[in-house]
N, C-alpha and C positions, 0 to 999 in steps of 0.2 A: 478588802476591808476599808482601806482609806477612801476608795471611790464611793462605797456605800454610805460611809459617814458623811461625805460631802453631799450626796444626794439627799439624805435625811435632813441635813442642816438647811439645804436650799428649800426643800419642801416645807419645812417648819416656818421659814421666813417668807414664803410665797404670799404675795398680796394679789387679790383678785378684783377685777373690775368688770361688771356684767352689764351688757346692753342687749336687750332682746332683738334689736334690729341689726346691730353691727357686731354681734358676737361677744366673746369674753376675752379679757386680757389678763394673763398671769404675769406677775412681775417678780423677778428675782433680783433683789438689790445685791450688789457687790459679788457677782459670780466669780469664784476664785479660779486661778490658773497657775500652772507651773511655767508657762511660757511668756505671758504678757501680763500687764497690770490688770487687777480685778476691775470689773465693770458691771453695770446693770444689764440684765437680760430680760426681754419681754417676749411672751409667746401669745400670739393671737389665735383664738379658736373660733370657728364659725358658730353661730347661735344654735345649730342643731348638731354640734359635735357629739359623737357617739364613741365612747371608749371601748365599746364592744363591737364596733363595726368590723365585719369579717375582713374586708379589704382595707388595709391601713391608709392613712392620709398621706398625700404628698407633702413635702416640706420645702418652703422657700426661705432660705437664709438671706438676711438683708443687713447691710452695714448702716452705720449712723442711726441706730435704733431710736435715739431720742427724738428724731425728726419724723417718725413714721406714723404715730397714732394720736399724739396729743399736742395741741398748740402750747400748753403750759410748759412743756419740756423742750420744745423745738428751739433751735439756735436763733432763728430770726422771727419767732412767733408764728411761723407758718409750717404746717405739717403736710405730709404726703397724702393723708386720708386713706392709708392702706386698708384699714378695717372697712371703711365705707365702700371702697372700690371692690375689694374681694367679696364682700357680702352681696353687692349688686351682681357681680359676674356669676356668683354661685346661684343666685335666684334666677338669673336668666339662662342658666344651664350652659354657659359658655366655657367653663373651666371644670376640671375634675376637683373632687373634694381635697382640700388642702389646709394646712396651717402655716403660719408665718412666724419666723423667729427673728426678732430684731435685736441686734447686738450694738449697744451704745459705743460710741467712740470715746477715746480718752485724750488727754493733752499730747499723747504720742501718735495721734492720728496720721500725720504725714509719714512718719517712719513706718507705722504698721501697715499702711496701705501702699507702700512702695514695693513693687515686685523686685525681690532681691537679685535674681539671676539676670534679668535684663539690665538692671541698674549696674551690676558689677561688670557686665559686658561693655556698657557705655564707658565706665571708668577705665577699664582695661584698654579700650581703643584710644582714649585720650592720652593715656600714658605712653602708648606706642607711638603716637604722633607728637609727643612732647608738649601737649597742651595742658594748661592749668585746669584743675578741677574746680571751675568757678562756681558750680552749684552743688558741690559735694555735701553730703549730709553725714550724720553718724551712720554706723552700719544699718542698712535698711532692715526693717523688722517684718517684712512680708512673709517670710518663711515661718517665723514663730507665730505670727497671727493666724496663718492658715492651720498650723498645728493645733492652735487653740480651738479653732472651729471644728476641725476633723476629729481630733483626738479627745476633746473635752466637751464641747457643746453638743455635737451630734450624738455621742453616746448617751449623754444626759437626756436629750430629747427622745431618742429611740427607746430609752428605758422607762421614762415617765409618761409619755404620750403614746397614743395609738398611731404611731408614725410608721409608714412603710420605709424600712431602712435601705432599700435597694437603690442603686444608681438611677434607675429609670424614674424614680420618684423624688429625686433630690436636686434642688436648683439653688442658684445664688444670684444676688442682684445688688447693684449699687450705682451711685452717680458720682461723676467727677473722679476723684482719686478712688472712690469705691468702684468705679467702672474698671479701672486698671487692675485692682486686686481681684475683682470677680473673674475677669478673663484669665488672670494668673492662676486662680484656683482651679479653673477648668483644665488648664494645661498641666498643672502639678499633680492633680488628683483626678485623672480621667476615669478611674474606676469608682469614684465617689459621686461626682456631679455630672448630670446629663444635660445641663443647660445653664447659660448665664445671660443676664440682662445688664448691659453696660450703657447707662444713660449719660450723655454729655461727658464722655470719657476724656479725662484730662491728659491727653497725649504729650503735651510739652513737659510735663512733670514739674518744671519750675514755673514761677509766675512771670513768664516772658513769652510774648507771642511767637517770635521767630526762634524757636529752640528745638531743632529737629533731631538732636543727638539721641535722645531717649527713644523716640519712636523708631529710629533706625536700629537701635539695639533690640527693641522689642520685636521688630520684624525678623531680625536674625534669630532671636530666641524662638519665635513662633514658627519660623520656617522648619525648625528641627522637630517640632512637636505637634503642630496643627495637622489634623487628619480627619477626613470624613469617616474613616473606619472606626473612629472612637464613638460614633453614634451620638454626637452632641449637637445641641442647637445654640446659636450665638446671635444675640440681638444687640445692635448698636444704634444710637441716634445722636443728634446734635441740633442745636438751634443756630440762629444767625446773629444774635445780639449779645451784648456784654461779653463775658468770658467765652461763651460758646462760639462767638464769631471767629475765634482762633482755630477751631478744630477741623474745619472741612479739608484743608490740604493734607493733614495727617490722616484723617479718616479715609481719604481717597487712597492713600498708600496701603493702609490696612485692607481696604476693600479689594484692591488689586491682588493682594496676597490671598485673600479668601477665594477669589475666583480661580486663581492659579492652582489652588488646592482642591478644586472641585465642589466648593460649596455653592448652593443655589437656594431657590425659594423655599424648599422644604426644611432647610436646616440653618438658614442664615438670613438676616434682615438688617439693612441699614436704612434709617429714615432721617430725612432732613426736615426740620420744622421752621418755616419762615417766621421770623419774629420771636422765636423761642429764646428765652433768657436762661441764665444759670442760677436757678433757685428752686426751692421746694414747690412753689406754686406752679411753675412750668412742668415739673416732673409729675406732680399730682394730676395735671390735666391730661397727660398722655400715658400714665402708668398702666392703664388697662391694656394698651397695645402689646407691650412685652409680656404681660401676664397671660393673655390669651395665646400668644405665640408659643410660650413655653409650656403652659398648663392646659391648653385646649383639650377638650374631651378626646380621649383615645378611641 
């Protein structure tokens, strides 16, 4: 009863933005949660969205939703152009029918996008060696944030839209810290997500170039969970300028682990973009690559 009341409240407050060429955007202000602070939720639908389509739509969940569709809400006045890219790829027949769910971030972004288990492994290792926790934060909120997505957002999407609820049709994507939490989602919920796109993944965790502790902990965590048997696809990329210039040594460590676990061309891709910087403009220019990799026609 409580869940249905929330659904009805959200539907009553839904704001719709229609564009015949780039689809429709449903906006749900202040989406409530028992796990994390409330935030805005936006759902992009293709222009030919059919609520009665026999085969439901695949769903791509994305972080930092305020930066995906509208320059007016984007942090730096530049957005990913997700609606334009998805519409083009659908017209060209390069991807399967899908919708996109954009979850806005909050002032707790750093905490919410920090994968809790790898972070705690890092802190545990430091304590064992007597090192100070020089970049410790409050208790990381990655677990609660993923519960918000899996237990609250996804059931809402599956009940309101013609979404295929199955793992094979459920994907997640983000950039920077959003890359870290997208990979974490794949590991924590292998029965929910079948693929993740991690653009410019912020492996150092802290804002310091030579900070390998977290990626070492993430490798330890991944070594216990990463498996080709889960039937998942993983996309990584990075640029060579600004903050992205830090990432290649860490990504090479992750790539080595991917190879050791048997990942190859069909289920894993890591791309390097010469001159690529760390912002929405750069991610917009290459967003179509991970989308086709994850959502290419079956």
